[in-house]
N, CA and C of each residue as an Amber inpcrd file, in Angstrom:
protein
   753
   1.0420000  -1.3540000   0.4040000   0.0130000   0.0020000   0.1200000
   0.9600000   1.0860000  -0.0840000   0.8180000   1.8910000  -0.9720000
   1.2750000   3.3490000  -0.8220000   0.6960000   4.5570000  -0.2860000
   1.6970000   5.2290000   1.0010000   1.1200000   6.4430000   1.3640000
   2.0900000   6.8350000   1.3520000   1.3350000   8.6300000   0.5660000
   1.9890000   9.3960000   0.8050000   2.5400000   9.8070000  -0.5900000
   3.2910000  10.8040000  -1.0780000   3.5660000  10.6300000  -2.5090000
   4.8130000  10.0470000  -3.1320000   5.1490000   9.8200000  -4.0100000
   5.8090000   8.8520000  -4.6540000   6.7620000   8.7040000  -5.5000000
   6.8910000  10.5400000  -5.9010000   7.1840000  10.7640000  -7.3770000
   8.5890000  11.8330000  -7.0040000   9.2850000  11.6100000  -5.8350000
  10.5420000  12.2010000  -5.9100000  11.2830000  11.3250000  -4.9810000
  11.9870000  10.4160000  -5.6960000  12.8990000   9.1850000  -4.7170000
  14.5440000   9.9990000  -4.5540000  15.0060000  10.8780000  -3.7150000
  16.0020000  11.8220000  -3.9510000  16.1810000  12.6110000  -2.3980000
  17.2550000  12.5200000  -1.9080000  18.3420000  13.4150000  -0.8790000
  19.4490000  13.8230000  -1.7330000  19.5910000  15.4450000  -1.0160000
  20.8030000  16.0500000  -1.3030000  21.4620000  15.9360000   0.0570000
  21.2450000  15.4210000   1.4850000  22.6320000  14.7510000   1.9290000
  23.6610000  14.4510000   1.7760000  23.5440000  13.3970000   1.4720000
  24.8900000  12.3580000   1.5550000  24.8870000  11.5160000   0.8150000
  25.8160000  11.3460000   0.0620000  25.7480000   9.9120000  -0.6270000
  27.6730000   9.3130000  -0.3440000  27.8380000   8.1120000  -0.7820000
  28.8700000   6.9930000  -0.6170000  29.3460000   6.0460000  -1.5070000
  30.4640000   6.5660000  -1.3730000  31.1670000   4.8700000  -2.5410000
  32.2980000   4.0390000  -2.1580000  32.7170000   3.3660000  -2.3500000
  33.8070000   2.5100000  -1.9300000  34.8680000   3.3060000  -1.7050000
  34.9590000   4.5810000  -1.9040000  36.2450000   5.4410000  -1.7640000
  35.9720000   7.0950000  -1.0660000  34.5520000   7.4200000  -1.3060000
  34.0870000   8.5600000  -0.5310000  33.3100000   8.6530000  -0.0680000
  33.0520000   9.5660000   1.1080000  31.5700000  10.3960000   1.5110000
  31.3810000  11.5410000   1.0900000  30.3520000  11.9110000   0.7500000
  30.3150000  13.3850000   0.2140000  28.8600000  13.9630000   1.0860000
  28.8350000  14.6190000   1.5370000  27.6990000  15.7810000   2.6260000
  27.4080000  16.9450000   2.1150000  26.5650000  16.9940000   1.8940000
  26.0220000  18.5690000   0.7810000  27.0660000  18.5930000   0.0130000
  27.7580000  17.6610000  -0.8440000  28.4860000  17.8170000  -2.0230000
  29.5620000  18.4340000  -1.5810000  30.0490000  18.0920000  -0.4330000
  31.2920000  18.2600000   0.3400000  31.7060000  17.0660000   0.5890000
  33.5970000  16.7940000   0.6100000  34.3190000  15.4770000   1.0540000
  34.3450000  15.2630000   2.0450000  33.4910000  14.5660000   3.1130000
  33.3310000  14.2630000   3.9770000  34.8960000  14.3590000   4.7320000
  35.7260000  13.3690000   4.0910000  37.1220000  13.1280000   4.9500000
  38.4040000  14.6870000   4.3630000  37.8590000  15.0030000   2.9460000
  39.1320000  15.9710000   2.2520000  38.5870000  17.2190000   3.1170000
  37.0470000  17.6700000   3.3610000  36.8490000  19.1350000   3.1690000
  36.3320000  19.4090000   4.6080000  35.5850000  18.5260000   4.7110000
  34.9560000  18.5700000   6.7230000  35.6760000  18.4740000   7.7340000
  36.0220000  17.3420000   8.1260000  36.4440000  16.6590000   8.8280000
  38.2240000  17.0940000   9.1870000  38.4010000  17.8250000  10.2270000
  39.3330000  18.6880000  10.8340000  39.2380000  20.5480000  10.1650000
  38.5500000  20.3570000   9.5270000  38.4940000  21.7160000   8.9530000
  37.6270000  22.6920000   9.4840000  36.0610000  21.5810000   9.4770000
  34.8270000  22.3350000   9.5180000  34.3730000  22.2340000  11.1040000
  33.9530000  23.3970000  11.9450000  33.8460000  23.1390000  13.4670000
  31.4430000  22.6380000  13.4310000  31.5810000  21.8660000  14.2410000
  30.3460000  21.5230000  14.4140000  29.4470000  22.4620000  14.6300000
  29.4470000  23.5900000  14.4120000  28.3690000  24.4050000  14.4460000
  27.6190000  24.4620000  12.4720000  29.3870000  24.9950000  12.1890000
  29.1290000  25.1720000  11.0250000  28.4250000  24.0380000  10.1790000
  28.9500000  22.6090000  10.3240000  28.2970000  21.1250000   9.9520000
  26.9440000  21.6200000  10.1730000  26.6060000  21.5480000  10.9860000
  24.8560000  21.4300000  11.1640000  24.4270000  22.2120000  10.3330000
  24.5010000  23.7020000  10.5870000  24.1050000  24.7170000   9.4770000
  24.3390000  24.1330000   7.8860000  25.0020000  23.5560000   7.9290000
  25.8740000  22.5500000   6.3190000  24.3080000  21.7740000   6.1610000
  24.7940000  20.9040000   6.9830000  23.2730000  19.8010000   6.6390000
  22.0410000  20.0350000   7.0280000  21.7690000  21.4530000   7.6200000
  20.3640000  21.7160000   7.3960000  20.0600000  22.5210000   6.4940000
  21.2290000  23.5320000   6.1850000  20.5200000  24.4350000   5.0040000
  21.4170000  23.9810000   3.8220000  22.1920000  23.1540000   3.3630000
  22.6990000  22.9480000   2.2380000  24.0290000  23.9040000   2.0490000
  24.1830000  25.0450000   3.2830000  25.2590000  26.1520000   2.6980000
  26.1360000  26.2220000   3.8550000  27.1450000  26.6030000   3.8180000
  27.9320000  26.9090000   4.9570000  27.8170000  28.1000000   5.4030000
  27.5470000  28.1370000   6.9350000  27.2070000  29.5970000   7.3670000
  28.0240000  30.7560000   6.8200000  28.1020000  32.2180000   7.4720000
  28.7040000  33.5820000   7.0800000  29.2670000  32.6890000   8.7500000
  30.1550000  34.4110000   8.7230000  30.6550000  34.7600000  10.0270000
  29.3860000  34.9670000  11.0490000  28.4560000  35.8460000  10.4230000
  27.1750000  35.9360000  11.1960000  26.7020000  35.0550000  11.6280000
  26.3450000  34.5480000  11.0140000  25.6870000  33.4600000  11.1120000
  25.7550000  32.2370000  12.4080000  27.5850000  32.3320000  11.6040000
  27.7080000  30.6480000  13.1280000  27.9240000  31.6010000  13.8920000
  28.2270000  33.2060000  14.9230000  28.1740000  33.5880000  15.2220000
  27.1220000  33.4400000  16.2760000  25.8860000  33.9060000  15.7600000
  24.6620000  33.8620000  16.3670000  24.0990000  31.8900000  16.5540000
  24.4670000  31.5530000  15.8670000  24.0750000  29.9280000  16.1860000
  24.6160000  29.4490000  17.2220000  25.9230000  29.6260000  17.4340000
  26.6760000  29.1510000  18.8520000  26.1870000  30.0910000  19.8850000
  25.7730000  31.3920000  19.2580000  25.6150000  32.4690000  21.0530000
  23.8070000  31.5310000  21.8110000  22.9230000  31.1020000  20.2830000
  21.7080000  30.3760000  20.4430000  21.9120000  29.1450000  21.0650000
  22.3360000  28.2390000  20.8000000  23.0590000  27.2150000  21.0900000
  23.5620000  27.3270000  22.4500000  24.0580000  27.6440000  23.0970000
  24.5840000  27.9810000  24.1940000  23.7200000  28.4450000  25.2770000
  23.1120000  29.0520000  24.7840000  21.6860000  29.6700000  25.4190000
  20.5100000  29.1500000  26.0170000  20.5890000  28.2500000  25.3190000
  19.5740000  27.3240000  25.5700000  19.5860000  25.5590000  25.7790000
  20.9540000  25.1310000  25.8390000  21.3900000  24.3530000  26.5210000
  21.2640000  24.1340000  27.7230000  20.9290000  24.5360000  28.8330000
  21.2530000  24.4710000  29.9850000  20.0230000  25.3550000  30.7210000
  19.6030000  24.5890000  31.7600000  18.6130000  25.4310000  33.1560000
  18.4640000  24.9880000  33.7800000  19.3990000  24.0750000  34.5540000
  19.3310000  23.2480000  35.7880000  18.3910000  22.0810000  35.6980000
  17.5160000  21.8550000  36.5820000  16.7810000  20.3920000  36.6380000
  15.3120000  20.8040000  36.3220000  15.4280000  21.1740000  34.4970000
  14.1950000  21.5020000  34.1780000  13.6040000  19.6410000  34.0550000
  11.8810000  20.1020000  33.4620000  11.0460000  19.1100000  33.2910000
  12.5680000  17.4620000  32.2120000  13.1960000  18.2030000  31.2680000
  13.7680000  17.0920000  30.3300000  14.8830000  16.5550000  30.8110000
  15.7730000  17.1360000  31.9590000  16.7790000  16.6060000  32.6960000
  15.7760000  15.6140000  33.8080000  14.8780000  16.1890000  34.4340000
  14.4890000  15.3940000  34.8400000  13.8280000  14.0170000  34.8150000
  13.5330000  14.1330000  33.7190000  12.4480000  13.1300000  32.9350000
  14.2430000  12.0250000  32.7980000  15.0970000  12.6010000  31.9390000
  16.5910000  12.0590000  31.6990000  16.9920000  11.2460000  33.1640000
  17.2090000  11.7880000  33.8030000  18.1120000  11.2420000  34.9380000
  16.9760000  10.6080000  35.7240000  15.9810000  11.0810000  35.7420000
  15.4480000   9.1000000  36.7790000  15.1490000   8.2200000  35.5100000
  15.3880000   8.3870000  34.2870000  15.1350000   7.2140000  33.3900000
  15.8280000   6.2570000  33.4710000  17.3360000   7.3670000  33.5470000
  18.3400000   6.5930000  33.6850000  19.1460000   6.2030000  35.1910000
  18.4320000   6.4180000  36.0710000  18.2620000   5.4220000  37.3910000
  17.6780000   4.2510000  37.1880000  16.5640000   4.7420000  36.7130000
  15.6430000   2.8930000  36.6500000  16.4110000   1.9800000  36.0110000
  17.2800000   2.5430000  34.4980000  17.8800000   1.9350000  33.6470000
  19.0520000   2.2660000  32.8420000  19.7330000   2.1010000  33.9960000
  21.0010000   2.4550000  33.5440000  22.0460000   2.0410000  32.3310000
  21.6170000   1.2590000  32.2590000  21.9630000   0.3470000  31.1280000
  21.6150000   0.9850000  29.7420000  20.7180000   1.5880000  29.5400000
  20.1910000   2.8020000  28.2080000  20.6310000   4.0730000  28.3170000
  21.2240000   4.2530000  27.8480000  22.0970000   5.5900000  28.3560000
  21.4580000   6.5610000  26.9640000  21.1360000   6.2890000  25.6810000
  20.4240000   6.2300000  24.7390000  19.2320000   6.4510000  25.5090000
  18.2850000   5.6530000  25.8610000  16.6720000   5.8210000  26.5230000
  16.6010000   7.0210000  27.3770000  17.6930000   7.3970000  27.9310000
  17.7060000   8.5310000  29.5730000  17.8710000   9.8390000  28.0090000
  18.1910000   9.6490000  27.5000000  18.4960000  11.1480000  26.4270000
  17.1490000  11.2600000  25.3690000  16.6610000  10.1980000  24.9540000
  15.5540000  10.4430000  24.4850000  14.5500000  10.4850000  25.0990000
  14.0640000  10.0180000  26.4120000  13.5800000  10.6220000  27.6950000
  13.0810000  12.2170000  27.7490000  14.5710000  12.5140000  27.6640000
  14.7860000  13.6490000  28.2010000  13.9310000  14.9320000  26.6800000
  14.3350000  13.9100000  25.6910000  13.8890000  14.8770000  24.4200000
  12.1590000  14.3560000  24.1220000  12.1900000  13.7690000  24.6040000
  10.7070000  13.5430000  23.9830000   9.6340000  15.0420000  24.5970000
   9.6330000  14.9360000  25.3820000   8.7990000  15.9570000  26.0140000
   8.9910000  17.5120000  25.3670000  10.0030000  17.7330000  24.6910000
  10.2160000  19.0250000  23.6880000   9.1930000  19.6440000  22.7440000
   8.4550000  20.5600000  23.6580000   6.9520000  20.4870000  23.2920000
   6.9650000  22.4040000  23.4350000   5.2350000  22.3720000  23.2500000
   4.7330000  23.5740000  23.0540000   4.9400000  24.7010000  24.4620000
   5.1100000  24.0870000  25.7570000   5.3670000  24.4900000  26.9790000
   6.5880000  24.5850000  27.3020000   7.4840000  23.8580000  26.9320000
   8.6750000  23.5110000  27.5190000   9.8520000  23.3430000  26.6290000
  10.9740000  23.9210000  25.7430000  11.9230000  23.3100000  25.2200000
  11.6100000  23.5920000  24.0140000  10.3680000  23.4990000  23.9370000
  10.1830000  23.2920000  22.1570000   9.2570000  24.2570000  21.9090000
   9.1640000  25.2360000  22.6910000   8.5140000  26.1670000  22.4380000
   9.0290000  27.6140000  21.5060000   9.8890000  27.3180000  21.1320000
  11.0200000  28.4470000  20.1090000  10.3300000  28.1450000  18.7280000
  10.1140000  27.0600000  18.2950000   9.1810000  27.1050000  17.5460000
   8.3520000  27.4050000  17.2720000   7.2700000  27.6320000  18.0670000
   5.8220000  27.9490000  18.4940000   5.5660000  29.1110000  18.4160000
   7.4370000  29.9820000  18.9660000   6.7970000  31.4910000  18.6610000
   7.8200000  31.7540000  17.9330000   8.2540000  31.1780000  16.9610000
   8.7180000  31.5800000  15.9850000   7.5230000  31.3270000  14.5750000
   6.5080000  30.2800000  14.8440000   6.0290000  30.5840000  14.0640000
   4.9910000  31.5400000  14.0960000   4.7940000  31.9370000  15.5330000
   3.7390000  32.9830000  15.7180000   4.4780000  34.7040000  15.0060000
   5.9400000  34.1900000  15.3640000   6.4030000  35.2440000  14.6640000
   6.4920000  35.6860000  13.1060000   6.6100000  34.5470000  12.3240000
   6.5010000  34.5860000  11.1260000   4.7730000  35.0990000  10.2160000
   3.7050000  34.6500000  11.5080000   2.4600000  35.0850000  10.5230000
   2.8370000  36.2300000  11.0210000   2.7350000  37.2820000  12.3270000
   2.9950000  38.5140000  12.8590000   3.8090000  39.4440000  11.5470000
   4.9330000  38.5960000  10.8890000   5.4480000  39.5920000  10.0360000
   4.6570000  39.7290000   8.8540000   4.3340000  38.3760000   8.4410000
   3.3950000  38.0380000   7.3000000   2.0420000  39.4460000   7.2510000
   1.4270000  39.3660000   8.3690000  -0.1130000  39.9550000   8.4160000
   0.3900000  41.2970000   8.5440000   1.2430000  41.6340000   9.0320000
   1.7480000  43.1740000   9.9350000   1.0730000  43.4150000  11.0060000
   0.4940000  42.7680000  11.7730000  -0.7350000  43.7880000  12.7220000
  -0.1210000  42.7840000  14.1370000   0.6200000  43.1700000  14.6770000
   1.0940000  42.5450000  16.4060000   0.0480000  42.6220000  17.0320000
  -1.1010000  43.5400000  17.6450000  -2.0440000  43.5530000  18.4580000
  -2.9550000  42.3920000  17.7610000  -3.4930000  42.4010000  16.6300000
  -4.2890000  41.6740000  16.0540000  -4.1280000  40.2700000  16.2380000
  -3.0420000  40.1300000  15.9090000  -2.5120000  38.6070000  16.3400000
  -2.7760000  38.1490000  17.9360000  -2.0270000  39.0300000  18.7580000
  -1.8070000  38.8610000  20.4210000  -3.3890000  38.8210000  20.9080000
  -4.1070000  39.1990000  20.4180000  -5.6260000  39.6220000  20.6160000
  -6.5150000  37.9360000  20.4010000  -6.2170000  37.7500000  19.0200000
  -6.5040000  36.6400000  18.6710000  -5.7870000  35.3790000  19.6980000
  -4.8810000  35.4970000  20.1350000  -4.3420000  34.6410000  20.7410000
  -5.2230000  34.4650000  22.2740000  -5.2070000  35.7760000  22.6450000
  -6.0850000  35.7670000  24.1390000  -7.6950000  35.7570000  23.9970000
  -7.9830000  35.5630000  22.4590000  -9.6300000  35.0890000  22.7760000
  -9.6310000  33.7860000  22.6620000  -8.4090000  32.8590000  22.6150000
  -8.4660000  31.1630000  22.6610000  -8.1640000  30.9740000  23.8460000
  -7.7320000  32.2050000  24.6740000  -7.2890000  31.8610000  26.1120000
  -5.6470000  30.9540000  26.0090000  -5.1830000  31.5160000  25.1440000
  -3.8200000  31.1780000  25.0880000  -2.5670000  31.8330000  25.3870000
  -1.3640000  31.3650000  25.6550000  -0.1350000  32.2270000  25.8570000
   0.2130000  33.2210000  25.2230000   1.0330000  33.8690000  25.2580000
   1.4870000  34.4930000  23.7090000   3.2700000  34.2760000  23.9030000
   2.8740000  33.6940000  22.9500000   4.6810000  32.3860000  22.3540000
   5.8080000  33.7350000  22.7540000   6.7460000  33.0700000  23.0570000
   8.1570000  33.9800000  23.8000000   7.6990000  34.9610000  24.8130000
   7.0140000  35.1920000  25.4480000   7.1900000  36.0870000  26.6340000
   5.9470000  35.2230000  27.5930000   6.8460000  36.2740000  28.5200000
   6.8110000  35.6830000  29.6760000   8.0700000  34.4190000  30.9140000
   8.1490000  34.3070000  31.7080000   8.6570000  33.6530000  32.5060000
   8.5600000  33.0670000  34.2690000   8.6150000  32.3250000  34.4110000
   8.4480000  31.3330000  35.6720000   9.2950000  32.6550000  36.8160000
  10.5950000  32.4750000  36.3770000  11.4070000  32.9070000  37.2730000
  12.0200000  33.9480000  37.3510000  12.2060000  34.0630000  35.4150000
  12.9020000  35.4090000  34.6970000  12.0190000  36.6450000  34.9940000
  10.7620000  37.0240000  36.2340000  10.2090000  38.1850000  35.4980000
  10.1220000  39.5860000  35.3750000  11.4620000  39.4700000  35.6120000
  12.0700000  40.6550000  35.2920000  12.6410000  41.0820000  33.9090000
  12.5370000  39.6890000  33.1160000  13.9040000  39.7530000  32.0940000
  14.2530000  38.6720000  32.0160000  14.3740000  37.8820000  30.8170000
  15.2410000  36.6590000  30.9040000  17.1450000  37.0300000  30.4340000
  17.5830000  36.9830000  31.4830000  18.9050000  37.3010000  30.9610000
  19.0580000  36.5550000  29.6460000  19.2680000  35.6440000  29.1180000
  19.2760000  34.9350000  27.5470000  19.1290000  35.8420000  26.9070000
  17.4900000  36.4790000  26.9350000  17.0860000  36.4020000  25.7540000
  17.6950000  38.7620000  25.7510000  17.4230000  39.0440000  26.9460000
  18.2590000  40.1440000  26.9230000  19.5580000  40.4360000  25.7700000
  20.1550000  39.1880000  26.3820000  21.6250000  39.6490000  25.4950000
  22.0800000  39.1280000  24.1530000  20.8330000  38.3160000  23.5870000
  20.7410000  37.5970000  22.3620000  20.1940000  39.0490000  21.5230000
  19.2060000  39.5980000  22.0720000  18.6290000  40.6960000  21.7590000
  19.4330000  42.0740000  21.5950000  20.8690000  42.0890000  22.4090000
  21.5790000  43.5320000  22.5300000  22.7610000  42.7190000  21.1510000
  23.1810000  41.5320000  21.4510000  23.6920000  41.0340000  20.2920000
  23.3770000  41.3830000  19.1150000  22.5780000  41.0200000  18.4990000
  21.5390000  41.1070000  17.5150000  21.9660000  42.8160000  17.1530000
  21.5910000  43.5550000  18.0120000  21.5780000  45.1200000  17.5940000
  22.7610000  45.7400000  17.2840000  23.4840000  44.7940000  18.5320000
  25.4990000  45.1130000  18.3870000  25.7930000  44.9020000  16.8570000
  25.5920000  44.0190000  16.2930000  25.8660000  43.3580000  15.0840000
  24.8320000  43.3160000  13.8510000  23.8650000  44.5550000  14.1750000
  23.1590000  44.9120000  13.0600000  22.6550000  44.2210000  11.9360000
  21.9630000  43.1680000  12.7960000  21.1070000  42.0040000  12.0710000
  19.8820000  42.1930000  12.2340000  18.9420000  42.5420000  13.3970000
  17.8270000  42.9580000  13.5510000  16.7930000  43.2700000  12.1190000
  16.4290000  42.1930000  11.6240000  15.3410000  42.2940000  11.1410000
  13.6730000  42.2630000  11.3250000  13.1980000  42.0610000   9.9550000
  11.4220000  41.8490000  10.2950000  11.2210000  41.2000000  11.7180000
  12.1030000  39.9470000  12.2790000  11.2750000  39.1350000  12.5860000
  11.3800000  39.8160000  14.6560000  12.4480000  40.2880000  14.1570000
  13.0700000  40.8430000  15.5870000  12.1640000  42.3000000  16.0890000
  11.4180000  42.9440000  14.7780000  10.9020000  44.4010000  14.5660000
   9.5000000  43.5180000  14.7900000   8.7970000  42.6160000  14.8870000
   8.0000000  41.6460000  14.9660000   7.8200000  41.3560000  16.8470000
   9.0870000  40.5510000  17.3530000   9.0500000  40.3690000  18.4470000
   9.1230000  41.8610000  19.5060000   9.4280000  42.9890000  18.7380000
   9.2600000  44.1130000  19.7450000   7.6050000  44.6300000  19.7290000
   7.1380000  45.1890000  18.2010000   5.7840000  45.1450000  18.5700000
   5.1040000  43.8730000  18.8560000   5.0320000  42.8470000  19.2550000
   3.9210000  42.0660000  20.0960000   4.4720000  42.7360000  21.6490000
   5.6160000  42.7290000  21.7350000   5.5590000  43.1480000  23.3440000
   5.2180000  44.5740000  23.6340000   5.2880000  45.2670000  22.8960000
   4.7220000  46.3520000  23.2180000   3.2590000  46.6540000  22.6150000
   2.4310000  45.5590000  22.1290000   1.3690000  45.6030000  21.7460000
   0.6190000  45.1190000  23.3170000   1.1360000  44.1030000  23.9910000
   0.5240000  43.3940000  24.9590000  -0.2000000  44.6410000  25.9910000
   0.5910000  45.3540000  26.7680000  -0.3320000  45.7640000  27.7880000
  -1.8860000  46.6730000  27.2200000  -2.0600000  46.8890000  26.1680000
  -3.5850000  47.3510000  25.3600000  -4.1690000  45.9750000  25.4740000
  -3.1600000  44.7320000  24.6290000  -4.1070000  43.6110000  24.3310000
  -4.7440000  42.8920000  25.5340000  -3.1740000  42.6850000  26.3150000
  -3.8700000  41.8830000  27.6070000  -4.1750000  42.7770000  28.9990000
  -4.2170000  43.5440000  28.9610000  -3.9360000  44.4460000  30.5070000
  -2.4870000  44.5670000  31.6790000  -1.2760000  43.7910000  30.8370000
  -0.0130000  43.9880000  31.3790000   1.3990000  43.6170000  29.9610000
   2.7400000  44.4110000  30.9010000   3.6240000  43.8750000  30.0060000
   3.8380000  42.7450000  30.1600000   4.5700000  41.9220000  29.6480000
   5.6790000  40.6820000  29.7600000   7.1240000  40.7910000  29.1760000
   8.1350000  40.1280000  30.0080000   9.2350000  40.6600000  29.2870000
   9.5050000  39.1470000  28.2320000   9.8170000  39.1600000  27.2500000
  10.7370000  38.7040000  26.1230000  11.6550000  37.3710000  26.7520000
  11.1030000  36.2800000  26.2300000  12.1300000  34.8270000  27.3030000
  12.6720000  34.1800000  25.8690000  13.9020000  33.6700000  26.2620000
  14.6380000  32.7990000  25.1860000  13.5420000  32.6170000  24.1570000
  13.0700000  31.7860000  24.6280000  12.4290000  31.3930000  23.0420000
  11.0750000  32.1890000  22.4370000  11.6740000  32.9520000  22.6140000
  11.2160000  34.5120000  21.9040000  12.2050000  34.9640000  21.5520000
  13.6150000  35.1080000  21.7800000  14.5220000  35.8370000  21.4590000
  15.3720000  34.8800000  19.9640000  15.4430000  33.9420000  20.7260000
  15.6900000  32.4530000  19.3420000  15.3130000  32.2550000  18.1470000
  13.9780000  32.3010000  18.1540000  13.6570000  32.5310000  16.8830000
  13.9510000  33.6590000  16.0490000  13.6770000  34.7190000  16.8440000
  13.4840000  36.3290000  16.5830000  15.0460000  35.9640000  15.2370000
  15.8380000  36.0180000  16.6750000  17.1050000  35.9740000  15.8990000
  17.7750000  34.7870000  14.7840000  17.3060000  34.0190000  15.2680000
  17.5390000  32.8020000  14.0910000  16.7630000  33.0820000  12.6340000
  15.5000000  33.2690000  13.0490000  14.9770000  33.9530000  11.4970000
  15.7030000  34.8950000  10.8570000  15.6250000  36.0520000  11.7400000
  16.2160000  36.6870000  10.5900000  18.0780000  36.8800000  10.2170000
  18.6400000  35.8560000  10.7010000  20.1320000  35.5290000   9.7010000
  19.6800000  34.7900000   9.1220000  18.5930000  33.7500000   8.8460000
  18.0460000  32.9100000   7.3010000  18.0190000  31.7530000   7.5040000
  17.7050000  31.1380000   9.2700000  17.7760000  29.6700000   9.5640000
  16.5250000  29.5100000   9.2480000  16.2440000  28.3090000   8.4880000
  14.6650000  27.8510000   8.4450000  13.6660000  27.9790000   9.1560000
  12.0240000  28.1820000   9.1080000  11.1740000  27.6740000  10.0580000
  11.3240000  26.7620000  10.4340000  10.9670000  26.0500000   9.2760000
  10.6720000  24.8130000   9.9550000  11.7830000  23.5280000  10.5540000
  13.0770000  23.9190000  10.5160000  14.1540000  23.0030000  11.2150000
  14.0600000  24.1040000  12.4800000  13.4140000  24.8070000  13.2580000
  13.7440000  25.7430000  14.6550000  13.7680000  24.9320000  15.3660000
  12.9290000  24.0950000  15.9700000  13.1390000  23.1210000  16.7490000
  14.4770000  22.3290000  16.8260000  15.1180000  21.8940000  15.7610000
  16.4500000  21.4750000  16.4410000  17.4150000  22.4710000  17.0930000
  17.2340000  23.6020000  16.8670000  17.9730000  24.2930000  17.5360000
  18.0570000  23.5890000  19.0490000  16.5900000  23.8450000  20.0150000
  16.1060000  23.0910000  21.3800000  16.9030000  21.8120000  21.2790000
  16.8330000  20.9960000  20.2840000  16.7410000  19.5370000  20.4520000
  18.2090000  19.3050000  20.4940000  19.1970000  19.8650000  19.3820000
  20.7290000  19.7170000  19.6020000  21.2910000  20.5660000  20.8790000
  20.8910000  21.3660000  21.7190000  21.3880000  22.3460000  22.2920000
  21.4410000  21.2280000  23.7840000  20.2340000  20.6900000  23.6550000
  19.6750000  19.9050000  24.9220000  20.2900000  18.7710000  25.4180000
  20.5770000  18.1820000  24.1500000  21.4350000  17.3860000  23.8890000
  22.2360000  16.6890000  24.4040000  23.2080000  17.8830000  24.1530000
  24.6050000  17.9280000  24.8830000  24.2470000  18.0190000  26.0710000
  23.2140000  19.0290000  27.0700000  23.0680000  19.3460000  28.6820000
  22.7100000  18.0430000  28.9480000  21.8200000  17.2170000  28.5730000
  21.1990000  16.1620000  28.9980000  22.2590000  14.8740000  28.8310000
  23.8690000  15.0590000  28.2680000  24.4750000  14.1380000  28.1650000
  25.7380000  14.0760000  29.4890000  25.8290000  15.7500000  29.7530000
  26.3030000  16.5150000  30.5430000  25.6900000  15.9750000  32.1120000
  23.8640000  16.0050000  32.3720000  23.6080000  15.6990000  33.1880000
  23.7870000  13.9780000  33.3680000  23.5310000  13.2980000  32.4580000
  23.5710000  11.5210000  32.6240000  25.2070000  11.1600000  33.1680000
  26.1970000  12.0900000  32.5540000  27.4970000  11.5280000  32.8360000
  27.5470000  12.0090000  34.6000000  26.4320000  12.9440000  35.1260000
  26.9620000  13.1760000  36.1430000  26.3610000  12.4680000  37.1450000
  24.9760000  11.9680000  36.3520000  24.1410000  10.7010000  36.8610000
  25.1480000   9.8620000  37.6590000  26.1910000   9.1550000  36.8670000
  26.9410000   7.9920000  36.9230000  27.5900000   8.2000000  37.9120000
  27.7480000   9.1490000  38.3570000  29.1000000   9.4840000  39.9130000
  28.2620000  10.2360000  40.9230000  27.5140000  11.0590000  40.4980000
  26.3830000  11.7720000  41.6550000  25.0190000  11.3410000  41.3000000
  24.4410000  10.1520000  41.5040000  23.2600000  10.0700000  41.3420000
  21.7700000  10.7220000  42.1650000  21.1830000  11.2340000  41.6360000
  19.8430000  11.9100000  41.9920000  18.7360000  11.4960000  41.5950000
  18.3940000  10.7230000  40.6710000  17.5620000  10.4270000  39.8290000
  16.4950000   9.4000000  40.5570000  16.8780000   8.7590000  41.5960000
  15.9030000   8.0550000  42.8010000  15.6820000   9.2350000  43.9370000
  16.3460000  10.1130000  44.5080000  15.8410000  11.4830000  45.2130000
  15.0310000  12.4200000  44.2500000  15.1440000  12.4030000  42.9840000
  13.7210000  13.1590000  42.6610000  12.6540000  12.8180000  41.7050000
  12.9180000  11.1840000  41.8900000  11.6320000  10.4550000  42.0640000
  10.6740000  10.2240000  43.1000000  11.9930000  10.2630000  44.5440000
  11.2260000  10.0810000  46.0230000  10.0780000  11.5970000  46.3780000
  11.2620000  12.6760000  45.9990000  10.4940000  14.1160000  46.0630000
   9.4610000  13.8880000  45.4470000   9.1460000  13.5240000  44.0400000
   7.8290000  13.7150000  43.5850000   7.1810000  12.9570000  44.5920000
   7.1030000  11.7900000  44.9960000   6.1170000  10.4460000  45.1760000
   5.6260000  11.5990000  46.6590000   6.9140000  12.1140000  47.2340000
   6.2120000  12.7930000  48.7690000   5.6790000  14.2060000  48.4670000
   5.4930000  14.5490000  47.1950000   5.0050000  15.9660000  47.2670000
   3.8660000  15.7020000  46.7190000   3.4740000  14.9170000  46.0130000
   1.6530000  14.1340000  45.6360000   1.2360000  13.9140000  46.4230000
  -0.1390000  14.4430000  47.1460000  -0.9800000  13.4050000  47.4990000
  -1.8770000  12.9360000  47.2970000  -2.6780000  11.5280000  47.7260000
  -3.3440000  10.5900000  47.0070000  -4.6890000  11.4580000  47.6530000
  -6.1390000  11.2790000  46.4870000  -7.2430000  11.6690000  46.6730000
  -8.5070000  11.0810000  46.2340000  -7.8360000  10.0090000  45.8250000
  -8.6600000   9.0600000  45.1710000  -9.5230000   8.1920000  45.9520000
 -10.7250000   7.3520000  45.4230000 -11.0240000   6.4860000  46.1750000
 -10.5060000   5.5910000  47.4610000
């Protein structure tokens, strides 16, 4: 049974033969290994082009910005999974990534699509009011801890201004923030998941791949947490604390 289109059996990512491996048209052993840093290689894999110096700078900046933020749900899930199944390091990494969604970690993608909509429509206030009419949060704004401003977002946006790369998506982000007091009755700070897509889209990163930024960055963090879990385990402490914090109210 055929499912989906069957008329484009091609890939432009990689090919190989007996003597050579070519990635995006470049010789893996002759041009990439030993010559290309991983961030540039990531950009090449996703876009098919090597990044400019500016693109590489901001890709590095956002990867560092989103990689680590303490014992967030993805980390807790990974460490508890490893505690229960220490033979499955890969499974623990996967457990941490599977919850990358619209509320935590994957929200940069949601904010990016919202920014793209505002850029296309040109009306930030109408977009905000439409979300509030559906009782939805404004993606890219607010933070439970950094209520006076997310320091990561503030720095990324300052770097964007300093490097002169502010474009339509950063403008849309600022327009949304300006519209918030009238639209929802209060102001909200821009969070890192608002700054990341604004910056990345303005330097030419594809909208469809935005979630990959968070996934790649957090993978590095999870590996660090799981390495610590092998030496200083807290997975069962986290599990025990969760059990102690929740009261049973069933029959």
